[in-house]
C-alpha angles and dihedrals in degrees: 000000000000126000111278094019116139113257111198094191092053091048091052092048092052092047091054091047095048094040094066120075122204105218097160094108128091109244097180120107109220099175124045118198118186143053132278124187134170135171119207095171100083120104121237090254092053090051092050090051090051090049091051091050091052091050092050092051093050095055 
């Protein structure tokens, strides 16, 4: 068989492989480790000032 030629057996094998889903694993996170913070109290102007300061530091 030449390169790029259609292989019906290979196509069937891949279809069988991709058609089955392994759902035997537990996808739920029971323990969270880390830190999450957010501040929704700043005004738009305060946020823009903070953004400008970050831009100045990065240059």
